[in-house]
Every structure is written in C-alpha cells, then in structure tokens.
N, C-alpha and C positions, 0 to 999 in steps of 0.2 A: 573204970580202967581206961587208959588212953586208946586201946584198940577198940573198945566198945564205943567210945565217943566218935572215933573216926568212922566206924561202921554206920552208926546212926546218922551222922552228918551226910555220908554218901547216899544212904537210902532216902533221906529227905530231899537231897538235891535231885536224885533220879525221879522221885515222885513229882516234884515241882516242874521238872522239864516235861514230863508226860502230860501234866495238866495244861501247860502252856501249849503243847502240840495239839491237844484236843480242841482248845479254844481258838486256835488260829484260823482265820478266815481262809476259804479256798483261794488258791492262787489265781483262778479265773476271774475273780472279782477284784484283783489287785492290778497294779499298773502293768504287770507282765502279761496279763490276759489281753491287753491292747495289741500286743505283738503276736498273739496266738501261742504263747508259751504256757506250759503247765507248771513250771517251777522257775525259781530264780537261777539263771545260768551262771551268774557272776557273784554269788554270795561269798563273802570273805571267810565265813565259817568253813572249816575243812569238811568236805563231803567227798568220800571215796568214789562216788558215782561220777564225779567230774574230774577225776585224775586223768590228765592228758599224757599218754605214754610217749614221751620223747625218748630217743635212744639212750640218753644219760639216765633218765628216770627208770627206764626198763632195766638198765644194767644195775642200778642201785637196788632196785626191788629184787632182782634175781640174786644179787650178792647177799642181801639180808636173809632171804629165804634159804639159800644154800648154807649160809653160816649157821643159821638156827637148826636146820636139819642135821648138820654134821657136828653140832655141839661145839662150836669153835670157842665159846666163852664170851669174850669181850669184843663188841662190834662198834665201830665209830661211824656216825653219819654226820657230815658237816655241810654247810651251805650258807650263803648270804641270807639276810632277812627277806622273807617273802618268796623264797624260791621253791616252796612246796615240801619242806621236810616233814611238817606235822601231817600233811595230807598223805604223804607216803607212809608214815607210821600208822595212820588209821587204816590204810589199805592192808598193811602187814597184819594189824590187829584183826581185821575182818578175815584174813586167810587163816590166822591162828584159831579163831573161833570156829571156822569150818572144820579145822583139824581137831577140834575139841582139846586144844592145848591151854593150860592155865596161864593167865597173863596178869601182870601188874603194871599200871601206868602211873608214873609220877611226873607232873608238869610244874611243880613248885620249884622254881630255880633258886630259891633261898632257903631250902630245907636244911634244918640243923641236923647234925649227926644223931642226936638223941631221938629224933622223930623218924628217922629213916626206916628203922625196923618196924615201927608201929604202922607206917603206911604200907610197907610190904606185906606184913602179916594180915592187915585188914583187906588189902586187895586180893590176896590169895585165899582169904577166909580161913586162916589158920588160927585155931583157938589157943590162947595162952593166958592163964590166970595170973601168972607172976609178972611183976614189974621189973624184974632183974634182967639185965641185958644178956647175961649168960643163959638164962632159961629161955629167952626168946630165940637165941641162936640155936639152942638145942632143939626147940620145937620146929624151927625152920628146917634144920638139917634132917630131922626125922621125917618131916613132910616131903622134902625133896627126894629122899631115898625111897619113900613109898611111891612117889610119882615115877621115879626111874624104873622101879620094878614093874609098874603098869605100862611102861613104854611111852610115857608122856614127857614132854620137854617144856618145863616152866620157863617163861620169858619175862624178864624185868626190862621195861622200856622207860628211860629217863629222858624227857624232852626238856628243851631250854637248859641243857646241862652246863652251858658256859657260865651261868650264874651260881653254880654250886660252890660252896666254900671248899677249901682244900681238905679239911678234915672230913667232910661228907664224901668226897671222892675217895679218900683213904678207906672209909667204911665200906664203900662199894668194892674197893680192891680186896678187902678182907672176905667179902661174900664170895669172891671168885675162888677162894681156897676151899669152898665146899665142893668136893669132887670125889670121884672114885679113882682107883689107880689108873683108869684109862680115859675117863671123860669128865667134863664139867657137868655138875648137877643143875646149875643155874646159868641161863644165857642172859647176858646183859647187853642192851642196845643203848648207847649214849648218843644223843642227838643234840646238836647245838650249832651256833654260829662260828665263824672262823676263829673268834677269840678263844674258843674251847681248845683248839689245837695249840694256840700260843700258851694257854694255861698249862697244858699237859707237858710242855717243854721245860717246866720248872724242875729244879733239882730234886725237890721233895717228892715229885711224882714220877721219877725216872723208872721205878719198878712198875708202876701202874701203866706207863706208856709202853713198856716192853710186853705187857699182857695183851695189847691190842692185836688181834689176829686178822681182822678185815676192816678196811677203810673204804667208805663210799661217800659220794657227794652229790649235791644238786647244784644247778647253775641256772642263770637267766636263759630265757628263750631266744633263739635267733629270730630273724624277721619271718622266715618261712614258718617256723614253729609257732610264732605269735599268731599268724594268719590262721593256721590250722587249729590252734588252740581255741580261738574265738569261734570258728566255724563248728568245731566239735562240741563245745559247750552249748551253743545254740541248738544244735541237733539233738543233744541229750535232753534238753529242756522242752523239746517238742516243736522246734521251728520247722516249718514246711517250705520256706523260701528264704533267700538271702535277706538279712536285716542290715548288716554292716557293709557299706560300700568298700571296694578294695582299697581306695585311698584312705578311708577312715581307719582301716586295720593298720595301715602303714603309720598313720599318725599315732595310733595307740602304742605301737612298738617304739616309736621315736620318743614319746613322752615317758613311757614306762621303763624304757631300756630293757624290756623283756622280762621284768620282774613280775611273775604271775599274780602276786597279790595286788600290785599297782595296776596291772592289766584289768583285773576284776573290778577294781575301784573305778577306773576310767570308763570301762564298758557300762557299768551299772549307772553311773551318772550320765553317760551319753544317751542311754535309753530313756532316762528321765527327761533330759533336754529335748529329745525327739518327741516324746509324748506331749510335752508342753506346747510344742509347735504343731501337734496333730499329724506328725510324720511317722510312717511305719518303716522308714528307711533311715539309718544313721549315716549322716554325711560327715566329712572332715570338720565342718564348722561346729557340729555338736560335740565332737571329741575335743576340739580346741577350747570350747566353752567349759567342758568338764575339767580339762587340765587347768584352766584358769581358776575354776571353783576350788580345785584341790591344791592350788598354788604350785602346780608343777611347771608353770611357764615363767616363774620368777627366777631371777639370777641365782639367789642362794639355793633355791630348791633344785634347780637344774644341776648346779655344781655338786650339791650334796647327794641327790637321789640318783642321778645318772652318771656320776663320776666322770663328768664331761672331759673329753680330750681336745676340746677346742682350745686354740692358742690364746694366750693372755691378750685381753683387749677385744676379743670377739664379742659381737653384740648378742650376748646370751639373753639379755632382757627382751630382745626382739626375736627370740628364737622361733616363735610361732610362724613368722613369715618365711623363715628359711625352711621350716618343716613342710611348708606348702609345696616346695619343690622336691621333697623326698617321697615321691609317690609313684606308684605303678600306673600303667594304662588303665583307663576306666573299663576297657573291654577285657582286661586280663582276668582269668579265673582267680579266685581267692587264694588258691594254693600255689600259684605260680610266683616266681621270683627271679630276679636277674641271676645270670650264671656266674656267681662269684662264690668264693669260699665262705660258707656259712659262719665259720668261726670269727671272721673279721667283723661281722655285723655287730658283735657285742664289744668290739675294741675301738672302732673308728666311728666318726660321725657318719650318719646314714647317708647324707648328701655326698660325702667323699666316696663311699662305697658305690653309689649308683652312678657317679660321674667318672670314676676311675677308668683309665685305659680307653676313654672315648676318643674317636677320631674327631677332627674339626667339624665335619658335617654333623656327626652325632651330637657333639657338644652344642652346636647351634640349634638343633632340633630340641634338645633338652632344655635349652635356655628359653625357647619359645613356649614349651610346655609349662615351664616354671612361671613364665609371665602370665599365662592363662590361669594357672592354679594359684597365683599369688593372692593372699588374703590381706588386703591393706589394713593398717591401723586407722582409727578415726581421723588422724592428722594427714593421712596419705590419700584421702578420697579424691583429691583433685589432681593426683599425679597422672601424667600421660604414660603411654606404653613405653616410650623411650626412657623416661626417668625410672620406670619400674625395672627395666632391663639393666640400667646402670646400677641401681641399688642391689639387684641380684648378683651382678658381676662383682661388685665390691665385696659382698659377703663371701662369694666363692673364692675370691683372691685371699681374703683373710684366712679362710680355711685351707689355703694352699691347694685348692682343687684345680684352678686354672690360672694362667698368668695373663 
C-alpha cells in the first residue's frame, strides 16, 4: 500500500538520522571547540534552539499559535528565501509536541494531488486499507472527529508551498471542508516564498484565497538585529567572550543584507578563516574573505542577493572597500547602533544610512575613520592617504551621500 511504503520510508530515514547523530564526533574536537563553543552556532540546518526572537518573528509566532488555538483553519506564512520561515515552523512544531497535538509536515514542493492524502495519513498514522480516495477521506474525517472529541487540534504544515501545483492546492482547499457546524477540524499552515502570494491571486484559487484567515510574514534583519543575532547565537553555543568584532558584525550585515541564512553562511566561513590564521577573534578582514569565498562581493551576486539600491554605474565590483567605511566605532558595544530608523537599514545602502544628516565636521570625522578602515585592493597598496580619501569621496558622491 502507498501509505505503508511512506511509513516504512519515514521510519528508515529517522533510523539513519539517529545513527548519524550517534556517530558524530563531539563538537569540542571540531573547529568550533577552538573558540570555546560546544555547538555550531551558525548551522544552516534549522535548529529551534537558535531562533532569534525579533519583534516580527515574535509577532508571527504568536499569530500562528493563536490561530491554531482558535481553530482559524487556513493560515499563511510568507517571507523571502532564508528569512527563517522553516525555523519558525520547527519552533511551532516543538510547541505543538509539548501540547501533545498531532501534526503532519509536508515539505515536498512538487507533491502531486494523488499523493497528498497518502502523506497526510502517514504522518498522522491513520490506518486505511483501501486505495480509493473516498475511503481515505472517510478515514481522515473519522479520525479528525475523534481528535475533536478528545480536545486535540490536528495541524497540517506545508512548507515550500510556492511550488505546489494548482491542483494540489485545490486538494488542500477541499480538506478545509472537513469541519463541524462551528469549527474547523483540521488546521492548515501554508508557508512559502512571496511567489506563493502571487500564485494565490490566480482566478482558479479565488475561493482558496478567501479561506485565508491569518497572514504572517518574516523579513530580513536590521543592522541592530544582525548584531544581536550573532551575539545571541554565540551565547547559545557556549561563547564566554566576544568573538566577532563590532566592525565584523557590520560587514556581515552589509554583505548578507540581513538574510539570516546568509548571515549564518558568512559567520561560519568567517570562523573557519579566523581558525586558519590562529585568531580567536573574527575581524572584518575574515568576513570580507568569507564573502569573497561565497561570491557575495561580485557584481552579479551583490545585485542579485542584496537587491542593491546603488545607482547605475556604482562600483559594486569594488564594494568591499566601500563596506570598510560602513562600520561602527571599535569601542561601541555589539548591540549599539546609530540613532536612525531601523527600517531604512534594509532599504538603503548602509553607508548612506550612517552618513545621512551628518554635519560638515561629522562628515570629515567619518571620512578620516573610513580612511583608517579602508582595506585596499592589491593594486591599491601604494596609494597615499590623500588618494585614499579621494577614492572614498568619489564613491560617496556616486551614492549621493555627499556633494
């Protein structure tokens, strides 16, 4: 039977994962032990222990929990790639497990309609000997009614839903018809990229769209949130002292544009670079090297990943030297940041944010600081301080920061 095969496959996968976990070497013997860490603080794999609660993430989490408790039915979670949707879903799954609520998780974005019911019945562990769709629906409806009488709230979570075919979304729509006269028997959480919202605007899915009762979202981190994100991840992994310099955290934000997944990637590579140099402190140079390794300092990568708002003709290929000026004071605590509206940090170039509304004296001071922080390219090694300042002024003029 299809359900039995799905169940066997899942059990084999769980067994293999547990075997790998047992065989894994202790973290103290790995590269992270060099920094006094007991775990990888920047793993790309979703780990609810490392969920950093930004105000937007907390709001989305609370919306999901409240909607499930109140049996709202269909809930939509959207956000850009790498902004923590899956991690948030795993946190919700952990909460549901504590509440002893039955859950089903589907992360196959190309699931065919015929296989949807098989996966749901398998995850909910609902037995059904028949291969007929009608019998499967009857078995599911009977099981949902039993759970309702027991006061339980079954939840179906569909991740990466932007890739689901229209017919599969229609099947999910039909499952929402399983209800009592007062409440929905099955709670459905659809999670996906912004393309999911565009897909739901299609004429064929207008009834489905009207069923959405709660909408929540994730978004990139601001500069302050990126700094706190790095600090909190290190603390959760056992760090006893600062590892990333304040300037390094600013570089991470500039290159990642606040996308948590890219932040993790840059930070992990930066730790590796620092280890290679025998340094227990991550400086901006290690972050810049990591960005180069990940091709985040290339023109096409910056335009694509950061959605750059630099004007046409700006020297994006040499953006690393401009980032050298986008830094806070070395003595500033990691959680401090300039007194600007945090929302603009994800919309404008960071240098523009830090230089905006500066008086002539402050601009001169900032220019001197940028000169000291400037990291020249190999061809710039013979440049004098005056030429360095001219180059920086030229870049700031291009960005319309100063005249």
